[in-house]
C-alpha positions in Angstrom: -5.3 282.5 20.6 -2.3 283.0 22.7 -4.2 282.3 26.0 -5.0 278.8 24.9 -2.7 276.0 26.2 -3.1 272.7 24.4 -1.6 269.5 25.8 -1.8 266.1 24.1 -2.6 263.6 26.8 -3.2 260.6 24.6 -2.1 259.8 21.1 -2.9 256.7 19.1 -1.8 255.8 15.6 -4.5 254.2 13.5 -2.6 252.9 10.4 -5.6 251.1 8.9 -7.5 254.4 8.5 -4.3 256.6 8.1 -4.8 258.9 11.0 -3.7 259.9 14.5 -6.4 259.9 17.2 -5.7 262.5 19.9 -7.1 263.3 23.3 -6.1 266.9 24.2 -6.6 269.0 27.3 -7.2 272.7 26.5 -6.6 275.3 29.3 -8.6 278.5 28.6 -8.8 280.3 31.9 -10.7 283.6 31.9 -12.5 283.0 28.6 -15.2 280.7 27.1 -14.8 277.4 25.5 -12.7 277.8 22.3 -14.5 277.0 19.0 -13.7 273.8 17.1 -12.3 275.9 14.3 -9.9 277.6 16.7 -8.8 274.3 18.2 -8.4 272.9 14.7 -6.0 275.7 13.7 -4.0 275.2 16.9 -3.6 271.4 16.4 -2.8 272.0 12.8 0.1 274.3 13.9 1.2 271.8 16.6 1.4 268.8 14.2 2.4 270.9 11.1 -0.5 269.3 9.2 -2.7 271.0 6.7 -6.0 272.3 8.1 -7.9 269.9 5.8 -6.3 267.0 7.7 -7.4 268.0 11.2 -10.9 267.4 12.6 -12.1 268.1 16.1 -14.7 265.5 17.0 -16.0 266.8 20.3 -15.1 269.3 23.0 -16.2 268.8 26.6 -15.8 271.6 29.1 -15.6 271.2 32.9 -17.9 273.8 34.5 -16.1 276.7 36.1 -12.6 275.3 35.6 -11.4 276.8 32.3 -10.5 273.3 31.2 -11.8 271.4 28.2 -11.1 267.9 26.8 -11.3 267.3 23.1 -11.0 264.4 20.7 -9.2 265.2 17.5 -8.4 263.2 14.4 -5.3 264.1 12.3 -5.2 262.4 8.9 -2.2 261.7 6.8 -4.1 262.6 3.6 -6.9 265.2 3.2 -8.6 263.0 0.6 -8.8 260.2 3.2 -10.3 262.6 5.7 -13.0 263.6 3.2 -13.8 259.9 2.7 -14.0 258.9 6.3 -15.3 261.9 8.4 -19.1 262.3 8.6 -20.8 265.3 7.0 -21.9 266.8 10.3 -18.3 266.6 11.6 -17.1 268.4 8.5 -19.8 271.1 8.9 -19.0 271.6 12.6 -15.3 272.1 11.8 -15.9 274.7 9.0 -15.1 278.3 9.7 -18.1 280.2 11.1 -18.5 282.3 7.9 -18.7 279.1 5.8 -21.3 277.6 8.1 -23.5 280.6 7.7 -23.8 281.1 11.5 -23.1 284.1 13.7 -21.3 282.0 16.3 -21.6 278.9 18.5 -21.4 275.3 17.5 
């Protein structure tokens, strides 16, 4: 994970829902697009938030540039995150072994 560079380019506080809505740019030169779980762990470290409070909504990669843009939600409370996030988002953010998949999204 050390070759991932994550920069927050936009941050918006949503007090009604109790979350921060982030737009991040991920530099991953020389490797494929990072998994949502890997990004989730990195954002969790960056914001010192529990992993259960961080959800990667989508990741968009620019072809051949080693650059991706991601939308991320960081909740104040894990219970609130469970209430609000859709089931498919929760499944996509689960570790690969919990999803029952070999790899990919």
